[in-house]
DRENDO-1510 file (C-alpha; in Angstrom, 1 decimal, always signed):
<recs>
REC; n; res; u; v; w
REC; 1; MET; -3.7; -15.4; +4.4 .
REC; 2; PHE; -2.0; -14.4; +1.4 .
REC; 3; PRO; -4.0; -13.1; -2.1 .
REC; 4; ILE; -3.0; -14.0; -4.9 .
REC; 5; HIS; -5.6; -13.3; -7.3 .
REC; 6; ASP; -9.0; -12.1; -8.0 .
REC; 7; ASP; -11.7; -13.3; -10.6 .
REC; 8; THR; -12.6; -9.3; -11.4 .
REC; 9; PRO; -11.9; -8.8; -15.2 .
REC; 10; THR; -10.3; -5.3; -16.6 .
REC; 11; ARG; -10.4; -3.4; -19.7 .
REC; 12; LEU; -7.5; -1.5; -19.3 .
REC; 13; THR; -3.6; -2.8; -19.0 .
REC; 14; PRO; -2.6; -1.0; -15.4 .
REC; 15; TYR; +0.3; +0.5; -17.0 .
REC; 16; PHE; +0.9; +3.0; -13.8 .
REC; 17; THR; +0.8; -0.4; -11.3 .
REC; 18; TYR; +3.4; -2.1; -12.9 .
REC; 19; GLY; +5.1; +1.1; -13.4 .
REC; 20; VAL; +5.5; +1.2; -9.8 .
REC; 21; ILE; +6.5; -2.2; -9.3 .
REC; 22; ILE; +9.1; -2.6; -11.6 .
REC; 23; ALA; +10.3; +0.9; -10.2 .
REC; 24; CYS; +10.3; -0.4; -6.1 .
REC; 25; VAL; +12.1; -3.5; -7.2 .
REC; 26; LEU; +14.9; -1.2; -8.8 .
REC; 27; ILE; +14.6; +1.4; -6.2 .
REC; 28; PHE; +15.1; -2.0; -3.6 .
REC; 29; ILE; +17.9; -3.2; -5.6 .
REC; 30; TRP; +20.0; +0.0; -5.6 .
REC; 31; GLN; +19.2; +0.3; -1.8 .
REC; 32; LEU; +21.1; -3.3; -1.4 .
REC; 33; SER; +23.6; -1.7; -3.6 .
REC; 34; LEU; +24.5; +0.7; -1.3 .
REC; 35; GLY; +25.9; -1.4; +1.2 .
REC; 36; ASP; +26.2; +0.0; +4.8 .
REC; 37; LEU; +25.3; +3.2; +3.3 .
REC; 38; GLY; +21.7; +1.8; +3.2 .
REC; 39; PRO; +20.2; +3.2; +6.4 .
REC; 40; SER; +21.5; +6.9; +5.7 .
REC; 41; ALA; +19.2; +6.6; +2.0 .
REC; 42; ILE; +16.1; +5.7; +4.6 .
REC; 43; TYR; +16.9; +8.7; +6.4 .
REC; 44; SER; +17.3; +10.7; +3.7 .
REC; 45; PHE; +14.3; +9.7; +1.7 .
REC; 46; GLY; +12.0; +8.3; +4.4 .
REC; 47; VAL; +9.6; +10.2; +6.3 .
REC; 48; ILE; +10.3; +11.5; +9.6 .
REC; 49; PRO; +7.5; +12.9; +11.9 .
REC; 50; ALA; +9.7; +15.3; +13.6 .
REC; 51; VAL; +11.0; +16.2; +10.6 .
REC; 52; LEU; +7.9; +17.0; +8.7 .
REC; 53; LEU; +6.2; +18.2; +11.1 .
REC; 54; SER; +8.1; +19.1; +14.6 .
REC; 55; GLY; +11.2; +21.7; +13.0 .
REC; 56; LYS; +13.8; +18.5; +13.9 .
REC; 57; SER; +16.4; +19.1; +11.1 .
REC; 58; LEU; +18.2; +16.1; +9.6 .
REC; 59; PRO; +22.3; +16.3; +9.7 .
REC; 60; VAL; +24.2; +18.1; +6.8 .
REC; 61; GLY; +24.3; +15.4; +4.1 .
REC; 62; LEU; +21.5; +13.6; +4.9 .
REC; 63; ASP; +19.0; +16.6; +4.2 .
REC; 64; ILE; +18.6; +16.2; +0.3 .
REC; 65; LEU; +15.0; +16.7; -0.1 .
REC; 66; PRO; +12.4; +19.5; +2.1 .
REC; 67; ALA; +10.6; +16.8; +3.8 .
REC; 68; TRP; +7.6; +17.3; +1.9 .
REC; 69; MET; +9.1; +15.7; -0.8 .
REC; 70; THR; +10.1; +12.7; +1.5 .
REC; 71; ILE; +6.6; +11.7; +1.8 .
REC; 72; PHE; +6.3; +10.7; -2.2 .
REC; 73; SER; +9.9; +9.1; -2.2 .
REC; 74; SER; +9.4; +7.2; +0.9 .
REC; 75; MET; +6.8; +5.1; -1.0 .
REC; 76; PHE; +9.1; +3.3; -3.3 .
REC; 77; LEU; +11.4; +2.3; -0.5 .
REC; 78; HIS; +11.6; -1.0; +1.4 .
REC; 79; GLY; +13.0; -2.3; +5.0 .
REC; 80; GLY; +13.9; -6.0; +3.4 .
REC; 81; TRP; +12.6; -8.5; +0.7 .
REC; 82; MET; +9.2; -9.1; +2.7 .
REC; 83; HIS; +8.5; -5.7; +2.8 .
REC; 84; LEU; +8.5; -5.5; -0.8 .
REC; 85; ILE; +7.2; -8.8; -2.1 .
REC; 86; GLY; +4.1; -8.4; +0.5 .
REC; 87; ASN; +3.6; -4.9; -1.0 .
REC; 88; MET; +4.1; -5.8; -4.3 .
REC; 89; LEU; +1.9; -8.9; -4.5 .
REC; 90; TYR; -1.3; -6.9; -2.8 .
REC; 91; LEU; -0.7; -4.2; -5.2 .
REC; 92; TRP; -0.5; -6.9; -8.1 .
REC; 93; VAL; -4.1; -8.5; -7.0 .
REC; 94; PHE; -6.2; -5.2; -6.3 .
REC; 95; SER; -4.7; -2.2; -8.1 .
REC; 96; ASN; -5.3; -2.9; -11.2 .
REC; 97; ASN; -9.2; -3.0; -11.6 .
REC; 98; VAL; -8.6; +0.4; -9.1 .
REC; 99; GLU; -6.6; +1.5; -12.1 .
REC; 100; ASP; -9.5; +0.7; -14.2 .
REC; 101; ALA; -12.0; +1.8; -12.6 .
REC; 102; MET; -10.7; +5.6; -13.1 .
REC; 103; GLY; -8.0; +5.6; -15.6 .
REC; 104; HIS; -4.2; +5.9; -15.6 .
REC; 105; LYS; -4.4; +9.7; -15.1 .
REC; 106; ARG; -6.6; +10.1; -12.3 .
REC; 107; PHE; -5.2; +6.4; -10.6 .
REC; 108; ILE; -1.2; +8.1; -10.9 .
REC; 109; VAL; -2.9; +11.3; -8.3 .
REC; 110; PHE; -5.0; +8.9; -6.4 .
REC; 111; TYR; -2.4; +6.6; -5.6 .
REC; 112; LEU; -0.5; +9.5; -4.5 .
REC; 113; MET; -2.9; +11.5; -2.2 .
REC; 114; CYS; -3.4; +7.8; -0.7 .
REC; 115; GLY; +0.4; +7.6; -0.5 .
REC; 116; LEU; +0.5; +11.2; +1.5 .
REC; 117; LEU; -2.3; +11.0; +3.5 .
REC; 118; ALA; -1.2; +7.5; +5.0 .
REC; 119; ALA; +2.2; +9.3; +5.6 .
REC; 120; MET; +0.1; +12.1; +7.9 .
REC; 121; THR; -2.2; +10.1; +9.7 .
REC; 122; GLN; +1.0; +8.1; +11.1 .
REC; 123; ALA; +3.1; +11.3; +11.5 .
REC; 124; MET; +0.5; +13.0; +13.7 .
REC; 125; LEU; -0.2; +9.9; +15.6 .
REC; 126; ASP; +3.5; +10.3; +16.6 .
REC; 127; PRO; +4.8; +14.1; +15.4 .
REC; 128; ALA; +8.3; +13.7; +17.8 .
REC; 129; SER; +8.9; +10.3; +16.4 .
REC; 130; GLU; +12.2; +10.2; +14.9 .
REC; 131; ILE; +12.1; +7.0; +13.4 .
REC; 132; PRO; +11.7; +7.2; +9.4 .
REC; 133; MET; +8.6; +5.5; +7.4 .
REC; 134; ILE; +9.3; +3.6; +4.2 .
REC; 135; GLY; +7.7; +1.4; +2.1 .
REC; 136; ALA; +4.6; +1.4; -0.5 .
REC; 137; SER; +2.3; -0.1; +1.8 .
REC; 138; GLY; +0.0; +4.1; +2.6 .
REC; 139; ALA; -0.6; +4.1; -1.0 .
REC; 140; VAL; -1.4; +0.5; -1.2 .
REC; 141; SER; -3.6; +0.3; +1.6 .
REC; 142; GLY; -5.7; +3.2; -0.1 .
REC; 143; VAL; -6.2; +1.0; -3.0 .
REC; 144; LEU; -7.2; -1.9; -0.8 .
REC; 145; GLY; -10.0; +0.7; +0.7 .
REC; 146; ALA; -10.9; +1.8; -2.7 .
REC; 147; TYR; -11.2; -1.9; -4.0 .
REC; 148; LEU; -13.5; -2.6; -1.2 .
REC; 149; LEU; -16.0; -0.2; -2.1 .
REC; 150; LEU; -15.5; -1.4; -6.0 .
REC; 151; HIS; -15.4; -5.0; -5.7 .
REC; 152; PRO; -16.7; -6.2; -1.9 .
REC; 153; HIS; -18.1; -9.5; -3.8 .
REC; 154; ALA; -14.8; -10.6; -5.8 .
REC; 155; ARG; -13.7; -13.7; -5.3 .
REC; 156; ILE; -10.0; -13.7; -4.2 .
REC; 157; LEU; -7.9; -16.6; -4.4 .
REC; 158; VAL; -6.1; -16.7; -1.1 .
REC; 159; ILE; -3.0; -19.0; +0.1 .
REC; 160; ILE; -3.6; -20.3; +3.9 .
REC; 161; PRO; -1.1; -22.1; +5.2 .
REC; 162; ILE; -1.9; -24.6; +8.2 .
REC; 163; GLY; +1.1; -26.3; +9.4 .
REC; 164; PHE; +2.7; -28.5; +6.6 .
REC; 165; LEU; -0.8; -27.9; +4.9 .
REC; 166; ILE; -1.7; -25.4; +2.4 .
REC; 167; TYR; -5.3; -24.7; +1.5 .
REC; 168; THR; -6.0; -21.9; -1.8 .
REC; 169; PRO; -10.1; -21.2; -0.9 .
REC; 170; TRP; -12.1; -18.6; -2.9 .
REC; 171; ILE; -13.2; -16.0; -0.2 .
REC; 172; PRO; -15.0; -12.9; -1.0 .
REC; 173; ALA; -13.7; -9.3; -1.2 .
REC; 174; PHE; -15.2; -8.1; +1.6 .
REC; 175; TRP; -14.0; -11.1; +4.1 .
REC; 176; VAL; -10.0; -10.5; +2.8 .
REC; 177; LEU; -9.6; -6.8; +3.4 .
REC; 178; GLY; -12.3; -6.7; +6.0 .
REC; 179; PHE; -10.4; -9.3; +8.2 .
REC; 180; TRP; -7.1; -7.4; +6.7 .
REC; 181; PHE; -8.1; -3.6; +8.1 .
REC; 182; VAL; -9.7; -5.4; +11.5 .
REC; 183; LEU; -6.0; -7.0; +11.5 .
REC; 184; GLN; -4.3; -3.7; +11.4 .
REC; 185; ILE; -6.2; -2.4; +13.9 .
REC; 186; PHE; -5.8; -5.2; +16.5 .
REC; 187; ASN; -1.7; -5.1; +15.9 .
REC; 188; SER; -2.0; -1.2; +16.4 .
REC; 189; TRP; -3.2; -1.3; +19.6 .
REC; 190; LEU; -1.0; -4.1; +20.2 .
REC; 191; SER; +2.0; -1.8; +19.3 .
REC; 192; ALA; +3.9; +1.0; +20.7 .
REC; 193; SER; +4.0; +3.8; +17.8 .
REC; 194; ASP; +7.5; +4.3; +18.9 .
REC; 195; ALA; +8.8; +0.9; +18.3 .
REC; 196; GLY; +10.3; +1.4; +15.2 .
REC; 197; GLY; +8.6; -1.5; +13.7 .
REC; 198; ILE; +4.9; -1.6; +11.6 .
REC; 199; ALA; +3.5; +2.2; +10.4 .
REC; 200; TYR; -0.4; +0.5; +11.3 .
REC; 201; GLY; -1.3; +4.2; +11.5 .
REC; 202; ALA; -0.3; +4.7; +7.6 .
REC; 203; HIS; -2.5; +1.1; +6.7 .
REC; 204; MET; -5.6; +2.5; +8.2 .
REC; 205; GLY; -5.2; +5.6; +7.3 .
REC; 206; GLY; -4.4; +5.0; +3.9 .
REC; 207; PHE; -7.2; +2.6; +3.7 .
REC; 208; VAL; -9.9; +5.0; +4.7 .
REC; 209; ALA; -8.3; +7.6; +2.2 .
REC; 210; GLY; -8.7; +5.0; -0.1 .
REC; 211; MET; -12.7; +4.5; +1.0 .
REC; 212; LEU; -13.0; +8.3; +0.7 .
REC; 213; LEU; -11.3; +9.1; -2.5 .
REC; 214; ILE; -12.8; +6.6; -5.0 .
REC; 215; PRO; -16.1; +8.0; -5.3 .
REC; 216; LEU; -14.3; +11.1; -6.5 .
REC; 217; PHE; -11.9; +9.9; -8.7 .
REC; 218; LYS; -13.9; +6.5; -10.4 .
REC; 219; TYR; -15.8; +7.0; -13.7 .
REC; 220; ARG; -19.2; +8.1; -13.3 .
REC; 221; ASN; -20.4; +5.3; -15.1 .
REC; 222; VAL; -18.6; +2.8; -12.7 .
REC; 223; PRO; -20.9; +1.4; -10.1 .
REC; 224; LEU; -19.7; +1.0; -5.9 .
REC; 225; PHE; -20.6; -2.1; -4.5 .
REC; 226; ALA; -20.7; -4.0; -7.9 .
REC; 227; PRO; -22.3; -7.2; -8.4 .
REC; 228; ALA; -20.2; -10.9; -8.4 .
REC; 229; SER; -18.7; -10.8; -11.6 .
REC; 230; THR; -20.0; -13.9; -14.2 .
REC; 231; GLU; -16.8; -14.4; -15.9 .
REC; 232; ARG; -14.9; -17.0; -13.8 .
REC; 233; ARG; -11.2; -17.7; -14.9 .
REC; 234; VAL; -10.0; -21.1; -14.8 .
REC; 235; PHE; -6.8; -22.5; -13.1 .
REC; 236; ARG; -5.4; -25.3; -14.7 .
REC; 237; LYS; -3.0; -27.9; -12.9 .
</recs>
């Protein structure tokens, strides 16, 4: 199930959302340009729990940033095109409404805090891990958690491929994001924390962080649990 649009209008142009998407794409192109040095960049700028929490050190030449700064640099690195596209798609669909609810400056802080708390959640689950964590998914998960509380009744246009058929129904955000979160829990249960795959702990930590932070960051006049929008956008074939 892939979300591609929502029906909730916004007032502000989401400049920071656009900036994050552009930055992530450009940095990924830079990663590709490194060729065989690409993995070294991931170790230098990704979050390594053992370095961050357990006192381990990177080899000389790879220790470019202090460990705490890699929490933020890691948010702009990605492990492949699908990793990048998936994160940017969710950011594109859901982030504009969250940025609209708090303004650009607050959203910058909110986004970075969600990414930080997501990374710390994953790191604390396995503080001895020497596998670098990269990707915007922790911060994006925070955006999803915030969106769920802001617009649970919004309708999300999703793509559901079933065999050779593709369905594009409108589904309430509560079900789309609730299913996403349950899927993270299920996949986390199936996957070993040191398997070097997906950091499901960061996804769950970021999601919960977004839910906890949105009441503090949103404008006072912005309600939680808003009713379904009466403004529907029409898509022409």
